[in-house]
Structure formats: C-alpha cells, structure tokens
N, C-alpha and C positions, 0 to 999 in steps of 0.2 A: 504493500500500500504506500502511496506517495505521502511523505510527511509534510507538515505545514511548511517546514523550512525549505523543502525542495519544490513546493508547488509554485507554478508560475503565477505572477501577480494577477489578481482579478481585474478585469476591465469592465467598468460600468458604462452604460450607453452614453451618458453625458460626459465621459472622460476619454472617449476613444482617441481624441486628437491630442490629449495631454501626455507628453512623454514622462516617464518616471524621472525623479531627481537623479542627477549624475554627479558622482564624486571623484575628484582627482585625489590620488594618494601619493604621499612622499614619505619614504622611510629614512630614518637616520641611523648612523652606525651604532648608536647605543641601544637600538631596539625600539625606539619610539616611532609613532605614525602620526601624520597630519592629514586631515581630510578637508578638502575645499569643495563646497557644493554651490553650483549654479550662480545665480545673480538675483535680480530684482523679483523674478517670478517665484523664488523660494523664500521671500522675505519673512513669511509667517512661520517658518520652521524654527523650532526651539531646541531640539536635541537630536543628536546622532545616537542611535541605540544599537548596541551590539548584543545579539541574542545567541547564546550557545545552543547549537543544534541538539546536543546530547540531552540536555535537561531544562532548556528554556531559561537558564540563568541570564541576567542582563547586566550590562555595564552602560550607563547613560553618560554621554559627554555633551556639555553645553555647546551650542552653536552661537558664535559671536561674529559680528562683521569684521572683515579683514580690510587692510589698506587697499586691496585690489577690488573692493566692492562685492566680495563674495562672503559666504558664510563658512566659518572655519571651526573645526573641532580637533582637539589635540589629545592623543593617547600617549603620554610620556612613558618612558621605560620604567619609571618609578611606580606606575599604576599596574598592579599585577593583572594579567589576563590568563586565567587558568587554561591548561592545555585542552584543545578541542577546536571545533570549527564554529566561528562566530559570524552569523549572518548580519548584514548591515542594513539599518533602516533609518529614515528621517521622519521626525514626528513634530507636529505643531503642538502648541501648549495643551490643547484639549482634544486633539484629533487622533485618528488611528495611525499607527506607523506605516510608512510607505517603503517598500523595498527599494534600495538604492542599486543603481547600475554603475559599473566602473567607467571612469573617464581615462585620463592620462595617469599612468602609474610609473613612478620613478623609484626603482629599487636598486639603483647602482651602488648605494652605500652598503648593501647587504652582501655583495660579492666578496668572498674571502674574508668576511668579518670574523673577529675572535669572540671568545666568551666574555661574560661580565666578570665582576669581582669574584674572587675565590672559585673560579671555574664554573659559576652558575650560568647556564645557557638558557636564554629567553629569546625566542624567535617568533616574530609575527610577520606573516607574508600575506598581503591582500591578493586576491585572485578572482577571476570570473568563473562562476559555476556553469554547469551545462545549460542552464536556462538564461545565462547572460546576466546574472545578478552578482552583487559584490559580497564577498565573504572574506573573512580573515582567518587564516590557519595559524594557531598558536601552539608552540611547544615550550615546556619548562622541564629542563633536565639538570640534575645535579647529583652525582657526577654524570658526565656524558662522554661517550666513546664515538668520536667523529670518524666515519669511514672515509678513506682516501682512495688511493689507486687500487684497482682490482686487476689482477693478471691471471691468465689461464696458462699454467705451465705443465711440465711433465708429471709433477706430483699432485696436481689438482688445481684448486683456486688459491692464489696467493692474495691475502688481504693485508692492507696496511692502513694505518690511521693514527690518530692522536687522542689521548685521553685527557679530559679536562676535569678539574675538581678532585682528582685522586692521583696518588703516586703508584707507579708500577713496582710492586714488591717482587722479591725473588720467586715467589710461588705463582706469579701471574700466569693465567692461561685463558684460552677461549673455550666456550662451550657451544656445541651445536645441539639444539633441542628439537626433536621431531614433534611438530605441532600436533596437539591432541593426544600425545603419549608422553606424559611427564617422565616416565621411567627410561625413555629412549634418549640418552644423552651421550654424545661423543665429545672428547676433549682434544685440544690442540695446543701444543707448547707455543708460548709467546716469546718472541725475541724483542726485549725492550731496548729503546735507545732514546734517552733524553725526552721522555714523555710520549714518544712514538711507539707503536706496537706493530708487530708483523707476525703473521702465522699462516699456515697452509691448511686448507680444507681438503681432506683426503676423500675424494669422490668414491674411491674404491671401497671404503668402509661403510657407505651409506645405503640404506634400503630406500625403497620408493616412499615418497612423501614430500612434505615441505619442512625444511629445517631452518629454524630461526637462530641467528648468530648473536651470542652474548660474550661479554668480556668480564673476567674476574680479575680486576687489577690488583687486588690484595690477596689473591689466592682463595682457597676454598671457604675460609671463614669470613671473607669480606663481602661487599655488595656485588650483586650481579647486574651488569649494566648492558642494556640493549644497544647494539651497534647500529648507528643510523647516520644519515647524511643530512644535516640540518643547516649548516652555516653557509648558505648561499641564498639566491633569490628565486628558487624554483619550488613552488608549493607542492607540486605533484610530480615526482621523479619517475614513477612507474612507466608512463608511456614514452618518456624522453631518454632515460638511461637504459638502453637495452643491450644485452650481452648474448653472445652465441652459446649454444649448448654443446657440450662435449660428450662423445660416446665413450663409455667405460665398461669394463668387465668387472663385476663384483661377485662375491659369493652368492648373491641373490640372483645373478644372471646379468645380461647386458642391460645397461641403463643409459639414459641421457640426463646430464646434470648441468645446471647453470645458475648463476646468481640473478637476483632481481631485487628491486626496491618495492616494498609494500605500499599500500595507500597512505601509511603514516611515515613514509620515507625511511623505513627500517630495513636492514639488510637481511635477506633470506636466500636460501638455495632450494630449488625445486629439483626433484629426482623422479623420473618416470621411466617406465620400461622402454627399451629401445626397439624400434621396428626392425624387422629382418633386413639385412643389406640388400640393396636392389641389384 
C-alpha cells in the first residue's frame, strides 16, 4: 500500500494551475542545510516542516524573508535530525502542509567531507523522490566505518576504508553476516594503518544469500559497526555504484558473488548460484 509520504500531492480542481512550492537547497561542510523557497507568491508560508517517513516525527523550521526577497529556513548542524528519510513541506500559519519540490540543489561542500567532532558522523542529503518531491536523507553514526575503494582480486573482494570515532585495536576484524541467519557469521582479518582498514572477503567460503559487512574495530568485545559509504553527496548509491559479479567455486557449488550498496548506502555482498557455462 502506498504510504502518505510517498503519495503524490493531491490536486484540487481550483488548484490545477498552481505549481507546488519549490525549494532550493544549499549544504554546508558542517552538515547544515539552507532552504530558499519561491518569492512573493509564497509570502503566506510560515514554516518548513520536515516529517520523518518512518514515524511521522516532525522538525519545524521558521521561514523568514531573505535579502534576495525569498523565504529562507535554516537547519544548522547543531539541530539534530535523527536518522531516516524526512519529507519536506511548506505550511502557512493555519493551513495544511504542502509538499515541496526540489529546485536548485548545491551539495558541493559534501564531497569528500570529514566527520564532526570526536568522529561523530551526521549526514543530511536532500534529494528528489520518485514522485519528484523533496526529501532529506539523514544518517547519524558514531562510530562509523566509511567504505572506500573496492577491488575484485584473486582472493575475492578487497575492501578498504577508514574508521571514525574509534581506534583500530590489535584484535580488529571484519564480520560478514548472512542476512536473516544471525548464526551464519564469517570473519576476516583486518590490516590496520593509521585509522584505515583493509580486509578481503573470501567468496569461496560463502553460501548463497546476502551478506552484510561489519567492522569490529576493538575486537570481539567492542562495538560492531556497519560498513557504509556516507561522506559524499549521493543519497542513493545502489543504482549508481554498480560492480561486476565474479564466478567462484565453493563447497556449496559454483556461485556468482559481488558487492553492492543497500538502500541505506551500507555495504553488502550478494551470492547466488551460478548458471551453467554457455
């Protein structure tokens, strides 16, 4: 069933020619966002409302006139935005919220940005939904394991990255967890170097299924950190970062295996049975 958040905006007969309010977005390197909405036609708008799709929690930001004659709302990095997808609306003082559509989006400051204080990672990326509406994807991670280069070599998949908010201890290792089967866990030795980690995923040891990649920076007794790629300007990496699948022979039979990023930009590996050679 289509949720309220994903439902296209209703069009009333007397509003058919009125376009929805449009918001330009600018991101800063600290993680803050600025929204600029329309001009004189939107003078009655009072708030920009961010509504979390998962539970309808709301963050309300006042809209004030800017020097350019537009209405502006600021979401500074000091205002916490819990992790999730936040749909953006504009609202008059006593009216119903109107879904916003994205205008010009400037996310240049998010490219190759670093974490915040003490390794705390707070990422907000505005994007257009499949219905053309404006939504903000938010992540909050501490500690965080940022995925870097992925290489397919003779031994399997070579994963490198950097951990933020935690030190790599001598017992650091990676865990590959078969989704839906908590008892199916494979480990990989981590080679640490000045906060960076590197390990190899052995495709030959993996049964069919989806395997989620985690980092144990402090060893078995420390936190388990999901490996993800968050520190850039791409809200949904799954259709953009695509990788080839490799054919491997395992004790379970021939398989095809390859990495991918999930809908939450977290790193996983999918393993399927390989078709017979042509």
